[in-house]
N, CA, C and O atoms as a Tinker XYZ file with bonds, in Angstrom:
   360  protein
     1  N    185.400000   96.932000   99.081000    73     2
     2  CA   185.770000   97.808000   99.743000    64     1     3
     3  C    186.483000   99.443000  100.611000    63     2     4     5
     4  O    187.607000   99.028000  100.894000    81     3
     5  N    186.448000  100.646000  101.034000    73     3     6
     6  CA   187.081000  101.374000  101.055000    64     5     7
     7  C    187.916000  101.736000  102.296000    63     6     8     9
     8  O    187.203000  101.322000  103.210000    81     7
     9  N    188.746000  102.138000  102.718000    73     7    10
    10  CA   189.477000  101.872000  103.685000    64     9    11
    11  C    189.672000  103.310000  104.134000    63    10    12    13
    12  O    190.163000  104.071000  103.301000    81    11
    13  N    189.422000  103.696000  105.091000    73    11    14
    14  CA   189.001000  104.700000  106.374000    64    13    15
    15  C    190.033000  105.038000  107.605000    63    14    16    17
    16  O    190.223000  104.673000  108.765000    81    15
    17  N    190.555000  105.911000  106.698000    73    15    18
    18  CA   191.676000  106.137000  107.633000    64    17    19
    19  C    191.215000  107.469000  108.985000    63    18    20    21
    20  O    190.858000  108.647000  109.008000    81    19
    21  N    191.463000  106.534000  109.806000    73    19    22
    22  CA   190.706000  107.169000  111.415000    64    21    23
    23  C    191.647000  107.997000  111.984000    63    22    24    25
    24  O    192.753000  107.501000  112.199000    81    23
    25  N    191.396000  109.493000  112.362000    73    23    26
    26  CA   193.027000  110.240000  112.758000    64    25    27
    27  C    192.993000  109.354000  114.354000    63    26    28    29
    28  O    192.879000  110.306000  115.126000    81    27
    29  N    193.020000  108.386000  115.026000    73    27    30
    30  CA   193.150000  108.356000  115.707000    64    29    31
    31  C    193.718000  106.794000  115.864000    63    30    32    33
    32  O    194.560000  106.333000  116.635000    81    31
    33  N    192.994000  106.231000  114.923000    73    31    34
    34  CA   193.129000  104.535000  114.663000    64    33    35
    35  C    193.676000  103.805000  113.722000    63    34    36    37
    36  O    193.989000  102.614000  113.703000    81    35
    37  N    193.809000  105.138000  112.478000    73    35    38
    38  CA   194.802000  104.169000  111.353000    64    37    39
    39  C    193.790000  103.417000  110.056000    63    38    40    41
    40  O    192.802000  102.715000  110.275000    81    39
    41  N    194.100000  103.622000  109.286000    73    39    42
    42  CA   192.797000  103.371000  108.640000    64    41    43
    43  C    192.142000  101.786000  108.759000    63    42    44    45
    44  O    192.957000  100.922000  109.084000    81    43
    45  N    191.297000  101.522000  108.615000    73    43    46
    46  CA   190.119000  100.741000  108.928000    64    45    47
    47  C    189.154000  100.343000  107.776000    63    46    48    49
    48  O    189.003000  101.165000  106.872000    81    47
    49  N    188.513000   99.208000  107.724000    73    47    50
    50  CA   187.265000   99.009000  107.040000    64    49    51
    51  C    186.590000  100.192000  106.840000    63    50    52    53
    52  O    186.673000  101.105000  107.662000    81    51
    53  N    185.846000  100.284000  105.707000    73    51    54
    54  CA   184.287000  101.602000  105.843000    64    53    55
    55  C    183.137000  100.666000  106.551000    63    54    56    57
    56  O    182.252000  101.174000  107.240000    81    55
    57  N    183.185000   99.914000  106.427000    73    55    58
    58  CA   182.009000   99.530000  107.594000    64    57    59
    59  C    181.837000   99.670000  109.095000    63    58    60    61
    60  O    180.761000   99.817000  109.674000    81    59
    61  N    183.085000   99.603000  109.670000    73    59    62
    62  CA   183.606000  100.451000  110.925000    64    61    63
    63  C    183.104000  101.869000  111.366000    63    62    64    65
    64  O    183.212000  102.573000  112.370000    81    63
    65  N    182.319000  101.978000  109.763000    73    63    66
    66  CA   182.342000  104.158000  110.176000    64    65    67
    67  C    180.539000  104.428000  110.047000    63    66    68    69
    68  O    179.860000  103.524000  109.561000    81    67
    69  N    180.130000  105.226000  110.339000    73    67    70
    70  CA   178.940000  106.295000  110.118000    64    69    71
    71  C    178.912000  107.519000  109.710000    63    70    72    73
    72  O    179.350000  108.521000  110.276000    81    71
    73  N    178.472000  107.434000  108.875000    73    71    74
    74  CA   178.401000  108.929000  108.383000    64    73    75
    75  C    177.650000  109.981000  109.022000    63    74    76    77
    76  O    176.517000  109.898000  109.498000    81    75
    77  N    178.480000  111.064000  108.971000    73    75    78
    78  CA   177.656000  112.309000  109.725000    64    77    79
    79  C    177.305000  113.615000  109.240000    63    78    80    81
    80  O    177.380000  114.723000  109.770000    81    79
    81  N    176.795000  113.132000  107.803000    73    79    82
    82  CA   176.543000  114.593000  107.056000    64    81    83
    83  C    178.005000  115.645000  107.370000    63    82    84    85
    84  O    178.925000  115.618000  108.188000    81    83
    85  N    177.538000  116.690000  106.024000    73    83    86
    86  CA   178.250000  117.965000  105.600000    64    85    87
    87  C    179.266000  118.193000  107.148000    63    86    88    89
    88  O    178.860000  118.069000  108.304000    81    87
    89  N    180.102000  118.409000  106.873000    73    87    90
    90  CA   181.284000  119.601000  107.602000    64    89    91
    91  C    180.978000  120.933000  107.673000    63    90    92    93
    92  O    180.208000  121.613000  106.994000    81    91
    93  N    181.840000  121.264000  108.781000    73    91    94
    94  CA   181.562000  122.887000  108.462000    64    93    95
    95  C    180.243000  123.964000  109.079000    63    94    96    97
    96  O    180.517000  125.118000  109.410000    81    95
    97  N    178.957000  123.472000  109.168000    73    95    98
    98  CA   177.864000  123.295000  109.349000    64    97    99
    99  C    178.436000  123.925000  110.623000    63    98   100   101
   100  O    179.087000  123.248000  111.419000    81    99
   101  N    178.099000  125.683000  110.874000    73    99   102
   102  CA   177.532000  126.061000  112.327000    64   101   103
   103  C    176.419000  126.718000  112.780000    63   102   104   105
   104  O    176.054000  127.788000  112.291000    81   103
   105  N    175.554000  125.869000  114.147000    73   103   106
   106  CA   174.155000  126.479000  114.542000    64   105   107
   107  C    174.156000  127.517000  114.727000    63   106   108   109
   108  O    174.978000  127.904000  115.557000    81   107
   109  N    173.432000  128.348000  114.202000    73   107   110
   110  CA   172.860000  129.494000  114.446000    64   109   111
   111  C    172.935000  129.998000  116.012000    63   110   112   113
   112  O    172.534000  129.408000  117.015000    81   111
   113  N    173.801000  131.727000  115.857000    73   111   114
   114  CA   174.112000  131.826000  117.337000    64   113   115
   115  C    172.853000  132.203000  118.309000    63   114   116   117
   116  O    172.962000  132.324000  119.530000    81   115
   117  N    171.390000  132.402000  117.418000    73   115   118
   118  CA   170.553000  132.878000  117.649000    64   117   119
   119  C    169.120000  132.174000  117.573000    63   118   120   121
   120  O    168.380000  132.713000  116.751000    81   119
   121  N    168.682000  131.309000  118.115000    73   119   122
   122  CA   167.739000  129.673000  117.066000    64   121   123
   123  C    166.431000  130.812000  117.583000    63   122   124   125
   124  O    165.608000  130.984000  116.684000    81   123
   125  N    166.251000  131.294000  118.385000    73   123   126
   126  CA   165.435000  132.314000  118.397000    64   125   127
   127  C    164.788000  133.300000  116.904000    63   126   128   129
   128  O    163.837000  133.254000  116.124000    81   127
   129  N    166.063000  134.182000  117.174000    73   127   130
   130  CA   165.896000  134.982000  116.299000    64   129   131
   131  C    165.793000  134.132000  114.620000    63   130   132   133
   132  O    165.632000  135.065000  113.833000    81   131
   133  N    165.814000  133.120000  114.007000    73   131   134
   134  CA   165.960000  133.060000  112.809000    64   133   135
   135  C    164.298000  132.500000  112.140000    63   134   136   137
   136  O    163.591000  131.699000  112.752000    81   135
   137  N    164.021000  132.953000  111.157000    73   135   138
   138  CA   163.069000  133.208000  110.664000    64   137   139
   139  C    162.330000  131.007000  109.959000    63   138   140   141
   140  O    162.701000  129.835000  109.895000    81   139
   141  N    161.995000  131.272000  109.872000    73   139   142
   142  CA   161.763000  129.388000  109.683000    64   141   143
   143  C    161.862000  128.879000  108.390000    63   142   144   145
   144  O    161.819000  127.699000  108.043000    81   143
   145  N    162.054000  130.284000  107.438000    73   143   146
   146  CA   162.979000  129.326000  106.555000    64   145   147
   147  C    164.938000  129.331000  105.905000    63   146   148   149
   148  O    165.678000  128.993000  104.981000    81   147
   149  N    164.858000  130.264000  107.788000    73   147   150
   150  CA   165.851000  130.121000  107.498000    64   149   151
   151  C    166.701000  128.754000  108.131000    63   150   152   153
   152  O    167.584000  127.977000  107.770000    81   151
   153  N    165.541000  129.085000  109.701000    73   151   154
   154  CA   165.813000  127.017000  109.883000    64   153   155
   155  C    165.268000  125.886000  109.424000    63   154   156   157
   156  O    165.616000  124.731000  109.672000    81   155
   157  N    164.226000  126.344000  108.610000    73   155   158
   158  CA   164.642000  124.739000  107.402000    64   157   159
   159  C    165.825000  125.110000  106.293000    63   158   160   161
   160  O    166.359000  124.005000  106.196000    81   159
   161  N    166.400000  125.792000  105.596000    73   159   162
   162  CA   167.698000  125.896000  105.182000    64   161   163
   163  C    168.899000  125.186000  106.035000    63   162   164   165
   164  O    169.774000  124.442000  105.591000    81   163
   165  N    168.711000  125.599000  107.316000    73   163   166
   166  CA   170.433000  125.123000  107.950000    64   165   167
   167  C    169.873000  123.694000  108.404000    63   166   168   169
   168  O    170.664000  122.751000  108.372000    81   167
   169  N    168.736000  123.504000  108.769000    73   167   170
   170  CA   168.523000  121.614000  108.637000    64   169   171
   171  C    168.619000  120.735000  107.978000    63   170   172   173
   172  O    169.197000  119.671000  108.200000    81   171
   173  N    167.658000  121.318000  106.433000    73   171   174
   174  CA   167.384000  120.333000  105.635000    64   173   175
   175  C    168.476000  120.859000  104.349000    63   174   176   177
   176  O    168.912000  119.821000  103.850000    81   175
   177  N    168.890000  121.695000  103.854000    73   175   178
   178  CA   169.811000  121.949000  102.744000    64   177   179
   179  C    171.171000  121.793000  102.912000    63   178   180   181
   180  O    171.908000  122.482000  103.617000    81   179
   181  N    171.513000  120.679000  102.101000    73   179   182
   182  CA   173.181000  120.861000  102.151000    64   181   183
   183  C    173.737000  120.799000  101.000000    63   182   184   185
   184  O    173.015000  120.280000  100.149000    81   183
   185  N    175.228000  121.290000  100.483000    73   183   186
   186  CA   175.568000  121.209000   99.412000    64   185   187
   187  C    176.100000  119.937000   98.749000    63   186   188   189
   188  O    176.963000  119.322000   99.376000    81   187
   189  N    175.627000  119.370000   97.345000    73   187   190
   190  CA   175.989000  118.418000   97.148000    64   189   191
   191  C    177.152000  118.520000   95.376000    63   190   192   193
   192  O    176.901000  118.453000   94.173000    81   191
   193  N    178.363000  118.701000   96.199000    73   191   194
   194  CA   178.924000  118.891000   94.930000    64   193   195
   195  C    179.513000  117.457000   94.364000    63   194   196   197
   196  O    179.429000  116.382000   94.959000    81   195
   197  N    180.062000  117.658000   93.217000    73   195   198
   198  CA   180.765000  116.524000   92.632000    64   197   199
   199  C    182.198000  116.640000   92.492000    63   198   200   201
   200  O    182.643000  117.129000   91.454000    81   199
   201  N    183.066000  116.206000   93.517000    73   199   202
   202  CA   184.148000  116.371000   93.745000    64   201   203
   203  C    184.432000  116.046000   95.284000    63   202   204   205
   204  O    183.808000  115.229000   95.960000    81   203
   205  N    185.840000  117.105000   95.838000    73   203   206
   206  CA   185.805000  117.162000   97.154000    64   205   207
   207  C    184.523000  118.357000   97.578000    63   206   208   209
   208  O    183.919000  119.332000   97.129000    81   207
   209  N    184.679000  117.127000   99.230000    73   207   210
   210  CA   183.566000  117.256000   99.451000    64   209   211
   211  C    184.086000  117.254000  101.350000    63   210   212   213
   212  O    184.964000  116.548000  101.848000    81   211
   213  N    183.131000  118.362000  102.126000    73   211   214
   214  CA   183.973000  117.870000  103.580000    64   213   215
   215  C    183.173000  117.278000  104.302000    63   214   216   217
   216  O    182.100000  117.618000  103.804000    81   215
   217  N    182.888000  116.461000  105.345000    73   215   218
   218  CA   182.304000  115.165000  105.450000    64   217   219
   219  C    183.048000  115.026000  107.464000    63   218   220   221
   220  O    184.175000  115.091000  107.953000    81   219
   221  N    181.445000  114.789000  108.103000    73   219   222
   222  CA   181.501000  114.026000  109.294000    64   221   223
   223  C    181.488000  112.794000  109.355000    63   222   224   225
   224  O    180.492000  112.109000  109.124000    81   223
   225  N    182.536000  112.391000  109.656000    73   223   226
   226  CA   181.777000  111.324000  110.269000    64   225   227
   227  C    182.258000  110.479000  111.720000    63   226   228   229
   228  O    183.050000  111.002000  112.504000    81   227
   229  N    181.680000  109.135000  111.953000    73   227   230
   230  CA   182.195000  108.827000  112.979000    64   229   231
   231  C    182.483000  107.320000  113.212000    63   230   232   233
   232  O    181.842000  106.339000  112.836000    81   231
   233  N    183.524000  107.402000  113.870000    73   231   234
   234  CA   184.411000  105.430000  113.939000    64   233   235
   235  C    183.587000  104.894000  115.378000    63   234   236   237
   236  O    183.826000  105.001000  116.581000    81   235
   237  N    182.365000  104.189000  114.468000    73   235   238
   238  CA   181.133000  103.261000  115.635000    64   237   239
   239  C    181.711000  102.303000  116.237000    63   238   240   241
   240  O    181.411000  101.930000  117.371000    81   239
   241  N    182.801000  101.702000  115.366000    73   239   242
   242  CA   183.037000   99.946000  115.928000    64   241   243
   243  C    184.712000  100.548000  116.176000    63   242   244   245
   244  O    185.589000   99.774000  116.561000    81   243
   245  N    184.898000  101.522000  115.992000    73   243   246
   246  CA   186.026000  101.909000  116.970000    64   245   247
   247  C    186.549000  102.099000  118.290000    63   246   248   249
   248  O    186.712000  101.397000  119.287000    81   247
   249  N    186.845000  103.814000  117.807000    73   247   250
   250  CA   186.842000  104.645000  119.093000    64   249   251
   251  C    186.266000  105.182000  119.440000    63   250   252   253
   252  O    186.428000  105.818000  120.482000    81   251
   253  N    184.937000  105.193000  118.462000    73   251   254
   254  CA   183.551000  106.405000  118.984000    64   253   255
   255  C    183.831000  107.929000  118.824000    63   254   256   257
   256  O    183.359000  108.743000  119.618000    81   255
   257  N    184.707000  108.330000  117.644000    73   255   258
   258  CA   184.707000  109.580000  118.121000    64   257   259
   259  C    184.276000  110.000000  116.410000    63   258   260   261
   260  O    184.462000  109.516000  115.294000    81   259
   261  N    183.727000  110.974000  116.897000    73   259   262
   262  CA   183.472000  111.972000  115.743000    64   261   263
   263  C    185.030000  112.640000  114.829000    63   262   264   265
   264  O    185.797000  113.314000  115.516000    81   263
   265  N    185.374000  112.417000  113.408000    73   263   266
   266  CA   186.322000  113.578000  112.265000    64   265   267
   267  C    186.196000  113.819000  111.459000    63   266   268   269
   268  O    185.286000  113.130000  110.999000    81   267
   269  N    186.432000  114.258000  111.004000    73   267   270
   270  CA   186.195000  114.937000  109.427000    64   269   271
   271  C    186.574000  114.639000  108.222000    63   270   272   273
   272  O    187.620000  114.013000  108.394000    81   271
   273  N    186.423000  114.684000  107.407000    73   271   274
   274  CA   186.996000  113.777000  105.792000    64   273   275
   275  C    186.261000  114.873000  104.900000    63   274   276   277
   276  O    185.165000  115.435000  104.901000    81   275
   277  N    187.929000  114.895000  103.807000    73   275   278
   278  CA   187.816000  115.632000  102.545000    64   277   279
   279  C    187.994000  114.077000  102.149000    63   278   280   281
   280  O    188.885000  113.274000  102.425000    81   279
   281  N    185.899000  113.873000  100.822000    73   279   282
   282  CA   186.471000  112.971000  100.242000    64   281   283
   283  C    185.573000  113.557000   98.483000    63   282   284   285
   284  O    184.721000  114.368000   98.121000    81   283
   285  N    186.623000  112.335000   97.784000    73   283   286
   286  CA   186.421000  113.132000   96.547000    64   285   287
   287  C    184.153000  112.255000   96.245000    63   286   288   289
   288  O    183.763000  111.103000   96.433000    81   287
   289  N    183.350000  113.509000   95.764000    73   287   290
   290  CA   181.987000  112.258000   95.717000    64   289   291
   291  C    182.034000  111.505000   94.050000    63   290   292   293
   292  O    181.648000  110.375000   93.751000    81   291
   293  N    182.377000  112.104000   93.535000    73   291   294
   294  CA   182.740000  111.418000   92.333000    64   293   295
   295  C    183.463000  110.181000   92.102000    63   294   296   297
   296  O    183.177000  109.383000   91.209000    81   295
   297  N    184.293000  110.065000   92.833000    73   295   298
   298  CA   184.862000  108.543000   93.161000    64   297   299
   299  C    185.335000  107.722000   94.423000    63   298   300   301
   300  O    186.289000  106.945000   94.436000    81   299
   301  N    184.448000  108.048000   95.557000    73   299   302
   302  CA   184.784000  108.136000   96.751000    64   301   303
   303  C    185.607000  108.108000   96.802000    63   302   304   305
   304  O    185.510000  106.984000   96.310000    81   303
   305  N    186.902000  108.260000   96.967000    73   303   306
   306  CA   188.304000  108.619000   97.100000    64   305   307
   307  C    188.079000  109.389000   98.525000    63   306   308   309
   308  O    187.236000  110.260000   98.740000    81   307
   309  N    188.800000  108.991000   99.221000    73   307   310
   310  CA   189.106000  110.046000  100.723000    64   309   311
   311  C    190.064000  110.611000  100.385000    63   310   312   313
   312  O    190.880000  109.695000  100.289000    81   311
   313  N    190.414000  111.242000  100.203000    73   311   314
   314  CA   191.556000  112.467000  100.232000    64   313   315
   315  C    192.001000  113.077000  101.492000    63   314   316   317
   316  O    193.161000  113.480000  101.403000    81   315
   317  N    191.530000  113.247000  102.481000    73   315   318
   318  CA   192.181000  113.259000  103.568000    64   317   319
   319  C    191.152000  113.626000  104.566000    63   318   320   321
   320  O    190.073000  114.149000  104.286000    81   319
   321  N    191.653000  113.246000  106.007000    73   319   322
   322  CA   190.657000  112.884000  107.050000    64   321   323
   323  C    191.905000  113.887000  108.621000    63   322   324   325
   324  O    193.113000  113.852000  108.855000    81   323
   325  N    190.944000  114.480000  109.157000    73   323   326
   326  CA   191.257000  115.176000  109.931000    64   325   327
   327  C    191.008000  115.236000  111.374000    63   326   328   329
   328  O    190.101000  114.408000  111.299000    81   327
   329  N    191.038000  115.472000  112.441000    73   327   330
   330  CA   190.531000  115.769000  113.754000    64   329   331
   331  C    189.535000  116.724000  114.180000    63   330   332   333
   332  O    190.106000  117.811000  114.088000    81   331
   333  N    188.430000  116.904000  114.570000    73   331   334
   334  CA   187.943000  118.172000  114.794000    64   333   335
   335  C    188.217000  119.138000  115.368000    63   334   336   337
   336  O    187.524000  120.131000  115.147000    81   335
   337  N    189.266000  119.225000  116.271000    73   335   338
   338  CA   190.137000  120.498000  116.037000    64   337   339
   339  C    191.051000  120.699000  115.436000    63   338   340   341
   340  O    191.478000  121.833000  115.655000    81   339
   341  N    191.795000  119.978000  114.520000    73   339   342
   342  CA   192.148000  120.425000  113.445000    64   341   343
   343  C    192.039000  121.131000  112.220000    63   342   344   345
   344  O    191.344000  120.409000  111.505000    81   343
   345  N    192.356000  122.172000  111.580000    73   343   346
   346  CA   192.431000  122.909000  109.933000    64   345   347
   347  C    191.839000  122.034000  108.680000    63   346   348   349
   348  O    192.571000  121.088000  108.388000    81   347
   349  N    190.948000  122.133000  108.079000    73   347   350
   350  CA   190.856000  121.217000  106.985000    64   349   351
   351  C    192.185000  121.565000  106.090000    63   350   352   353
   352  O    192.509000  122.687000  105.700000    81   351
   353  N    192.806000  120.453000  105.882000    73   351   354
   354  CA   193.770000  120.812000  104.396000    64   353   355
   355  C    193.326000  121.979000  103.861000    63   354   356   357
   356  O    192.510000  122.714000  104.418000    81   355
   357  N    193.954000  122.233000  102.535000    73   355   358
   358  CA   194.158000  123.710000  101.823000    64   357   359
   359  C    193.696000  122.642000  100.263000    63   358   360
   360  O    193.639000  123.166000   99.150000    81   359
């Protein structure tokens, strides 16, 4: 099992968390002005790198807060976690 460090609760077992997708995506400022292709790209197309990747996670069985994490997709190792109001680590 993986230990995931919640920024509020500390290290917890992975079964307490839910994956929330890629972090850092911004909602289109004017969705009505976006073409169907651009809207489909926003909704469905995500990066899929091998290596460090910024993700959103939800601590469902704990504090019930969202946070961001940097996780290595090749090893599943969590490199860092940080609150939504914090800058991502360098």
